[in-house]
C-alpha positions, 0 to 999 in steps of 0.5 A: 885139592886135598890136604895131601896135595897142598904145598908146604907152608913157609913160616914168616921168618923164613919168608922174610929171610928169603925176600929180605933184599927184594926191592920195594917202591915206597911212594908218599902221595901229597895229592892228585888232580885230573887235568886234560892235556889242554889244561895241563899245557896251560898250567904247567910251567916254571912258577905255576901253582897247581892245587891238589885235592888234599887239604893242608894238614891232611894225612898223606897216603903211603903206598908200597908197590902201589898198595896203600899201607899207611897214612903219615904226616910230612915233617922235616929232618934237617934239610930233608923231607920225611914222614911220620907214620900216623897209622897203618891201614888195615888191608880190609880198608 
């Protein structure tokens, strides 16, 4: 494709204006565990404690539309859970 055939570029501000109200899903991951169905059925119930792969105090993964974008720590704001961003993850990581 030659330069004459390339679509015009959109500057960042124009793109932000265009997409400012597009919903994004932000997920904070506390940890993971892989269980087979029998283990899950045996462990899942009221009062069950399931140990995850992250150690206490380890940074939490912050994902936007499933893409890792930051790491954070859990904090409380009044009676609500919140996060404090510790670092923005380089997209090359």
